[in-house]
C-alpha positions as CSV (number, residue, x, y, z in Angstrom):
1,M,0.0,0.0,0.0
2,E,3.0,2.3,0.7
3,N,4.0,2.3,-3.0
4,Q,0.5,3.0,-4.2
5,K,0.1,6.3,-6.1
6,D,-2.3,8.8,-4.5
7,M,-5.7,9.2,-6.1
8,T,-6.3,12.3,-8.1
9,F,-9.3,14.5,-7.2
10,R,-11.2,13.0,-10.2
11,E,-10.5,9.5,-9.0
12,V,-11.6,10.4,-5.5
13,M,-14.9,11.8,-6.8
14,D,-15.4,8.6,-9.0
15,Y,-14.8,6.5,-5.9
16,V,-17.3,8.5,-3.8
17,E,-19.8,7.9,-6.5
18,E,-19.1,4.1,-6.3
19,L,-19.5,4.2,-2.6
20,K,-23.1,5.4,-2.9
21,A,-24.0,1.7,-3.6
22,Y,-23.4,1.0,0.1
23,G,-26.1,3.4,1.1
24,S,-26.6,4.6,4.7
25,V,-26.1,2.1,7.5
26,P,-26.9,3.1,11.1
27,G,-24.5,1.7,13.7
28,L,-20.9,2.1,14.8
29,T,-19.4,-1.2,13.8
30,N,-18.0,0.0,10.4
31,I,-16.6,3.3,11.7
32,K,-14.9,1.5,14.7
33,N,-13.3,-0.9,12.2
34,L,-12.0,2.0,10.1
35,C,-10.8,4.0,13.1
36,D,-9.0,1.0,14.6
37,K,-7.0,0.5,11.4
38,L,-6.1,4.2,11.5
39,G,-4.9,4.0,15.1
40,N,-8.0,5.7,16.5
41,P,-7.2,9.3,15.7
42,Q,-10.5,10.5,17.2
43,T,-9.1,9.6,20.7
44,E,-6.5,12.4,20.3
45,L,-9.0,15.1,19.6
46,Q,-11.6,17.1,21.6
47,F,-15.0,17.7,20.2
48,V,-18.1,19.9,20.2
49,H,-20.7,17.5,18.9
50,I,-23.9,18.9,17.3
51,A,-27.2,17.2,16.7
52,G,-30.6,18.6,15.7
53,T,-33.1,18.8,12.9
54,N,-32.6,22.4,11.8
55,G,-29.8,24.9,12.6
56,K,-26.9,22.4,13.1
57,G,-24.8,23.9,10.3
58,S,-25.4,27.6,11.3
59,T,-24.7,26.7,15.0
60,L,-21.5,24.9,14.0
61,A,-20.5,28.0,11.9
62,F,-21.1,30.3,14.9
63,I,-19.2,28.1,17.4
64,S,-16.2,27.5,15.1
65,E,-15.9,31.2,14.2
66,I,-15.9,32.1,17.9
67,L,-13.2,29.5,18.6
68,K,-11.1,30.7,15.7
69,A,-11.5,34.3,16.9
70,A,-10.3,33.1,20.3
71,G,-7.1,31.8,18.6
72,Y,-7.9,28.0,18.5
73,R,-7.0,25.8,15.6
74,T,-10.5,24.5,14.8
75,G,-11.6,21.6,12.7
76,R,-15.1,21.6,11.1
77,Y,-16.9,18.6,9.8
78,I,-20.2,19.3,8.0
79,S,-22.7,17.6,5.7
80,P,-24.2,18.0,3.2
81,T,-22.1,20.5,1.3
82,L,-23.4,23.2,-1.0
83,F,-20.7,23.8,-3.6
84,E,-17.9,21.3,-3.4
85,Y,-17.2,18.0,-1.8
86,R,-14.1,19.2,0.0
87,E,-16.1,21.7,2.1
88,R,-17.1,18.9,4.5
89,I,-13.6,18.8,6.1
90,Q,-12.2,22.2,7.0
91,V,-9.5,23.6,9.3
92,N,-10.0,27.3,10.3
93,N,-12.5,27.6,7.4
94,R,-10.0,26.2,4.8
95,P,-11.3,23.1,3.0
96,I,-9.0,20.1,2.7
97,S,-6.8,20.4,-0.4
98,K,-7.4,18.2,-3.4
99,K,-3.9,16.7,-3.0
100,E,-4.5,16.0,0.7
101,L,-7.9,14.5,0.0
102,G,-6.4,12.2,-2.6
103,R,-3.7,11.1,-0.1
104,Q,-6.2,10.4,2.7
105,M,-8.7,8.7,0.4
106,T,-6.0,6.4,-1.0
107,I,-5.2,5.2,2.6
108,L,-8.9,4.7,3.4
109,K,-9.6,2.8,0.2
110,G,-6.7,0.5,1.1
111,I,-8.2,-0.1,4.5
112,C,-11.6,-0.9,3.0
113,G,-9.9,-3.5,0.9
114,E,-8.3,-5.0,4.0
115,L,-11.7,-5.1,5.8
116,A,-13.2,-6.9,2.8
117,E,-10.5,-9.5,2.9
118,E,-11.2,-10.0,6.6
119,G,-14.9,-10.6,5.7
120,K,-16.1,-7.4,7.4
121,P,-18.7,-5.2,5.8
122,H,-17.7,-2.4,3.4
123,P,-18.0,1.0,5.1
124,T,-20.4,3.6,3.6
125,A,-19.2,6.9,2.1
126,F,-20.2,8.8,5.2
127,E,-18.2,6.4,7.5
128,I,-15.1,6.7,5.3
129,E,-15.4,10.5,5.2
130,T,-15.8,10.7,9.0
131,A,-12.8,8.5,9.7
132,M,-10.8,10.5,7.2
133,A,-11.8,13.8,8.9
134,F,-10.6,12.5,12.3
135,Q,-7.2,11.5,10.7
136,Y,-6.8,14.8,8.9
137,F,-7.8,16.9,12.0
138,K,-5.3,14.9,14.1
139,E,-2.5,15.5,11.5
140,Q,-3.4,19.2,11.3
141,N,-3.0,19.5,15.1
142,C,-6.6,20.8,15.7
143,Q,-7.1,21.9,19.3
144,I,-10.8,21.4,19.0
145,V,-13.2,19.9,16.4
146,V,-16.8,21.1,15.8
147,L,-18.6,18.0,14.5
148,E,-22.0,17.8,12.9
149,T,-23.9,14.5,13.1
150,G,-25.0,13.1,9.7
151,L,-28.3,11.7,10.8
152,G,-29.8,11.3,14.3
153,G,-27.2,10.8,17.0
154,L,-26.9,7.5,18.8
155,L,-26.1,5.4,15.8
156,D,-24.5,8.1,13.7
157,A,-21.0,7.4,12.6
158,T,-19.7,10.5,14.3
159,N,-20.8,9.1,17.6
160,V,-17.7,6.8,17.7
161,I,-16.0,9.7,19.5
162,S,-15.5,9.7,23.3
163,N,-13.8,13.1,24.1
164,T,-16.9,15.2,23.8
165,L,-16.6,18.5,25.7
166,A,-20.1,19.7,24.8
167,A,-23.0,17.8,23.2
168,V,-25.1,20.5,21.5
169,F,-28.7,20.3,20.4
170,A,-30.1,22.7,17.8
171,S,-33.8,22.8,17.1
172,I,-35.3,19.3,17.1
173,S,-38.5,18.6,15.1
174,L,-40.0,15.8,12.9
175,D,-37.8,14.7,10.0
176,H,-36.4,11.3,8.8
177,M,-39.2,9.6,10.8
178,G,-38.6,6.3,8.9
179,I,-35.1,6.0,10.5
180,L,-35.1,8.1,13.7
181,G,-38.6,7.4,15.2
182,K,-42.2,8.3,14.5
183,T,-42.6,10.7,17.4
184,L,-40.8,13.8,18.6
185,K,-39.9,12.0,21.8
186,E,-38.3,9.1,19.9
187,I,-36.3,11.4,17.7
188,A,-35.1,13.4,20.7
189,E,-34.0,10.2,22.4
190,N,-32.0,9.2,19.3
191,K,-30.3,12.6,19.2
192,A,-29.7,12.6,23.0
193,G,-27.4,9.6,22.3
194,I,-24.5,11.9,21.6
195,M,-24.2,12.9,25.2
196,K,-21.2,11.4,27.0
197,P,-20.0,11.2,30.6
198,E,-17.7,14.1,31.5
199,S,-19.3,16.3,28.8
200,A,-21.8,19.1,29.1
201,A,-25.1,19.2,27.3
202,V,-26.3,22.5,25.8
203,A,-29.7,22.7,24.1
204,L,-31.9,25.3,22.5
205,K,-35.1,25.6,24.6
206,G,-37.7,23.9,22.4
207,E,-40.8,21.7,22.7
208,L,-41.4,20.6,26.3
209,E,-41.2,16.9,25.5
210,V,-37.8,17.4,23.7
211,N,-36.4,19.4,26.7
212,E,-37.5,16.7,29.1
213,V,-35.9,13.9,27.1
214,L,-32.6,15.8,26.9
215,Q,-32.6,16.8,30.5
216,K,-33.4,13.3,31.7
217,R,-30.5,11.9,29.6
218,A,-28.1,14.5,31.0
219,E,-29.2,13.7,34.6
220,S,-28.7,10.0,34.0
221,L,-25.1,10.7,33.0
222,G,-24.6,13.2,35.8
223,I,-23.6,16.0,33.5
224,P,-24.6,19.6,33.4
225,F,-27.6,20.5,31.2
226,I,-27.6,24.1,30.0
227,M,-30.5,25.6,28.1
228,A,-30.2,28.6,25.7
229,D,-33.5,30.3,26.2
230,P,-34.8,32.7,23.4
231,S,-36.8,34.6,26.1
232,D,-33.5,35.9,27.5
233,V,-32.9,37.8,24.2
234,S,-33.7,41.5,24.2
235,G,-33.2,44.7,22.2
236,V,-33.6,42.9,18.8
237,K,-33.0,45.1,15.7
238,R,-33.4,43.3,12.4
239,S,-32.4,44.3,8.8
240,L,-31.6,42.1,5.9
241,G,-27.9,43.0,6.2
242,K,-27.5,42.3,10.0
243,Q,-29.3,41.6,13.2
244,T,-28.3,43.0,16.6
245,F,-29.5,41.8,20.0
246,S,-28.5,41.4,23.6
247,Y,-28.3,38.1,25.4
248,K,-27.8,37.9,29.2
249,E,-24.6,40.0,29.9
250,Y,-23.7,40.3,26.2
251,K,-25.0,43.7,24.9
252,N,-25.5,44.4,21.2
253,L,-24.2,41.3,19.6
254,T,-24.3,41.4,15.8
255,I,-24.9,38.6,13.3
256,T,-25.0,39.1,9.5
257,L,-27.2,36.0,8.8
258,A,-30.7,37.2,8.0
259,G,-33.1,34.5,9.1
260,T,-35.2,35.4,12.1
261,Y,-34.3,32.0,13.6
262,Q,-30.5,32.7,13.4
263,I,-30.5,34.6,16.7
264,E,-31.6,31.3,18.4
265,N,-28.6,29.5,16.8
266,A,-26.3,32.3,17.9
267,I,-27.3,32.1,21.5
268,L,-26.9,28.4,21.4
269,A,-23.3,29.0,20.2
270,V,-22.8,31.5,23.0
271,E,-23.9,29.1,25.7
272,T,-21.7,26.4,24.1
273,V,-18.5,28.4,24.2
274,R,-19.3,29.4,27.8
275,T,-19.3,25.8,28.8
276,L,-15.9,25.3,27.0
277,E,-14.4,27.7,29.5
278,G,-15.1,25.2,32.2
279,A,-13.1,22.7,30.1
280,G,-10.0,25.0,30.1
281,F,-10.6,27.0,26.9
282,T,-10.1,30.7,27.2
283,I,-12.8,32.5,25.2
284,P,-12.5,36.3,25.6
285,E,-15.7,38.3,25.3
286,K,-14.4,40.1,22.1
287,A,-14.0,36.7,20.5
288,V,-17.7,36.0,21.0
289,Y,-18.6,39.4,19.3
290,K,-16.1,39.0,16.5
291,G,-16.9,35.3,15.9
292,L,-20.7,35.9,15.6
293,E,-20.2,38.9,13.3
294,N,-17.8,37.0,11.1
295,T,-20.0,34.0,10.6
296,F,-21.3,33.4,7.1
297,W,-23.2,30.3,6.2
298,P,-24.4,30.0,2.6
299,G,-27.8,28.8,1.6
300,R,-29.5,30.0,4.8
301,F,-31.8,32.9,3.9
302,Q,-28.8,34.1,1.8
303,I,-29.4,37.2,-0.3
304,L,-27.9,36.7,-3.7
305,S,-29.0,39.9,-5.3
306,K,-31.4,42.9,-5.0
307,K,-33.9,44.5,-7.3
308,P,-35.4,42.0,-7.4
309,Y,-34.3,40.3,-4.2
310,F,-33.1,36.7,-4.9
311,I,-32.8,34.6,-1.8
312,A,-31.6,31.0,-1.3
313,D,-32.7,29.0,1.8
314,G,-32.2,25.3,2.7
315,A,-35.6,24.8,4.3
316,H,-36.3,21.1,3.5
317,N,-38.6,19.9,6.3
318,R,-41.7,21.1,8.1
319,D,-40.0,23.1,10.8
320,G,-37.6,24.7,8.3
321,A,-40.5,25.6,6.1
322,R,-42.3,27.2,9.1
323,R,-39.2,29.3,9.9
324,L,-38.7,30.3,6.3
325,A,-42.4,31.5,6.1
326,E,-42.0,33.4,9.3
327,T,-38.9,35.2,7.9
328,I,-40.5,36.0,4.6
329,R,-43.5,37.5,6.5
330,F,-41.2,39.5,8.7
331,Y,-39.0,41.1,5.9
332,F,-41.3,41.0,2.9
333,T,-44.9,41.7,3.9
334,N,-47.1,42.7,0.9
335,R,-44.4,42.0,-1.6
336,E,-44.8,39.7,-4.7
337,I,-43.1,36.4,-3.8
338,I,-42.0,34.0,-6.5
339,Y,-40.8,30.5,-5.4
340,I,-38.3,28.1,-6.9
341,I,-38.7,24.8,-5.2
342,G,-36.7,21.5,-5.5
343,M,-37.3,18.7,-3.1
344,L,-36.2,15.1,-2.5
345,R,-38.7,12.3,-2.9
346,D,-38.5,11.2,0.8
347,K,-39.3,14.6,2.3
348,E,-42.7,15.8,3.6
349,Q,-43.7,17.7,0.5
350,D,-47.3,18.3,1.7
351,E,-46.2,19.8,5.0
352,I,-43.7,22.0,3.4
353,L,-45.9,23.2,0.6
354,K,-48.8,23.8,3.0
355,E,-46.7,26.0,5.1
356,T,-45.1,28.1,2.3
357,C,-47.4,28.2,-0.7
358,P,-49.9,30.7,0.7
359,L,-47.3,33.4,0.6
360,A,-46.4,33.1,-3.1
361,S,-47.8,34.7,-6.2
362,S,-46.3,32.0,-8.4
363,V,-44.4,28.7,-7.9
364,L,-41.7,27.2,-10.1
365,T,-40.5,23.6,-9.5
366,V,-37.1,22.2,-10.4
367,P,-35.9,18.5,-10.6
368,T,-33.6,17.0,-8.1
369,K,-31.1,14.2,-9.0
370,G,-30.1,10.9,-7.6
371,E,-32.0,7.9,-6.1
372,R,-33.9,10.3,-3.8
373,G,-34.5,12.8,-6.6
374,L,-38.0,14.1,-7.5
375,S,-39.0,15.4,-11.0
376,S,-40.2,18.9,-11.4
377,Y,-43.4,17.5,-12.9
378,D,-44.2,15.3,-9.9
379,L,-43.4,18.2,-7.5
380,A,-45.6,20.6,-9.6
381,C,-48.5,18.1,-9.4
382,K,-48.2,18.1,-5.6
383,A,-47.8,21.9,-5.4
384,R,-50.9,22.5,-7.5
385,E,-52.9,21.1,-4.5
386,Y,-51.8,24.2,-2.6
387,H,-51.3,26.9,-5.3
388,A,-53.1,27.8,-8.5
389,H,-50.0,29.1,-10.4
390,V,-47.4,26.4,-10.6
391,T,-44.9,25.8,-13.5
392,A,-42.5,22.8,-13.8
393,A,-39.1,23.9,-15.1
394,D,-36.8,21.5,-16.9
395,S,-33.7,22.7,-15.2
396,V,-32.4,25.0,-12.5
397,E,-31.2,27.4,-15.2
398,E,-34.6,27.6,-16.8
399,A,-36.3,28.2,-13.4
400,V,-33.9,31.1,-12.6
401,E,-34.5,32.6,-16.1
402,M,-38.3,32.3,-15.7
403,A,-38.2,33.7,-12.2
404,Y,-36.4,36.8,-13.4
405,L,-39.0,37.2,-16.2
406,F,-41.9,37.0,-13.8
407,A,-40.3,39.4,-11.3
408,D,-40.4,43.2,-11.3
409,K,-37.7,45.0,-9.3
410,D,-39.9,45.0,-6.1
411,A,-40.6,41.3,-6.2
412,V,-38.8,38.7,-4.1
413,I,-37.6,35.4,-5.6
414,V,-37.1,32.7,-2.9
415,A,-35.4,29.4,-3.9
416,F,-35.6,26.7,-1.2
417,G,-35.9,23.0,-0.5
418,S,-33.1,20.5,-1.0
419,L,-29.5,21.7,-0.6
420,S,-28.7,19.3,-3.4
421,Y,-29.6,21.9,-6.0
422,L,-29.1,25.2,-4.1
423,G,-25.3,25.3,-4.6
424,K,-25.8,25.1,-8.4
425,L,-28.6,27.8,-8.3
426,I,-26.4,30.2,-6.2
427,Q,-23.6,29.9,-8.8
428,I,-26.1,30.5,-11.7
429,V,-27.5,33.6,-10.1
430,E,-24.0,34.9,-9.2
431,K,-22.9,34.4,-12.8
432,I,-26.0,36.3,-14.1
433,N,-25.2,39.2,-11.7
434,A,-21.5,39.2,-12.7
435,G,-22.6,39.3,-16.4
436,K,-24.8,42.3,-15.7
437,G,-22.0,44.0,-13.8
438,R,-24.1,43.9,-10.7
439,N,-22.4,44.1,-7.4
440,D,-25.1,44.8,-4.9
441,I,-24.6,42.1,-2.3
442,G,-22.1,41.9,0.6
443,R,-20.5,38.5,0.0
444,D,-19.9,36.0,-2.6
445,S,-21.1,32.4,-2.3
446,H,-18.0,31.4,-0.2
447,G,-18.5,34.3,2.2
448,K,-15.8,36.6,0.9
449,Q,-16.6,40.3,1.4
450,R,-17.4,42.3,-1.6
451,E,-17.2,46.1,-2.0
452,N,-20.8,47.5,-2.0
């Protein structure tokens, strides 16, 4: 294996495509086998582990930016990604390089071959990526890793870790019921499985039955349970460019993420970094302010252009749809709203459409790809149960073109649903804006500041 040439980026992507055949397998057997062969790199790292239905990614972004502002070398592990495969593994916001990805994947592919020879099951893509992330973060000397669960908690591959400093719970609601449980209580119990002895549990105050499940689990482990309570937020001032608010002793915190729900994710991040101080991390107050303000997370009520406003949002389940509708109502009352929607086959289309369609003047549907993909025609048929003006577009490009044709300068175009198509849509809109010499938004798709 030592003499084997490292895979090219193209070969890595082809291999990842092949790995899709192994699907998604709940359980820790495969990831333990992989980590054992790598020398268990995860045991040499310390983690903030995040579970939840909505808000995991934004919370992860807030926490990791605060840690980076405090001077810590911080690993991030996220899924799914919006633009590029390498985004899932980052150190201080820099994705793993193509060369390094090729080197790591070559090693992992070799290990998978060894496991097959030993008669052990072949790991899934997510298990391989998770093990690779641990190895990379260890080699990069990360002082702390902010780790997002893939699905659920208890049996998620990321739960192979033991050195959890904080188990963090973003908003928990109904999603993936076929896998995680039919009720909110069952889903919360699954996610509560990421708590570990010696850690702290930090949760966003939510549904009473969710809070009770999490608190009970923390008590059974004898660990502190801290709740980030939105009722402790005061002095909120919102605009599309920024939101300012106070939380407990922190006065006038600023975030640049626009969704009304982002303040909740921000206070969850604040409570999390406060618990890390108990674990020996020094987080100056100015790092909290700087980290929150620096946080950018694409595809979450992200403004791509103005006149007309074009917004991309990853709402893909009933709670996400409810929060999206709430944000649209807050910022854009009495404006013409045009939707572009693409969804996966296994999502609750009815619940999402019921929540969002009443706000729109017209709806465009786009196809999503892969085994879980849903055609624009099928989605349009479903949407017509909730809206009179629905058009199925053949592609994302066509939907963007049509939306611009439908919209006058005061209209608002909102693209939402599966993250699987949003990355492409964001790039299409940015290209159109660049072609028109438009430069009216603050950041590009990767969060880099633009001149206004």
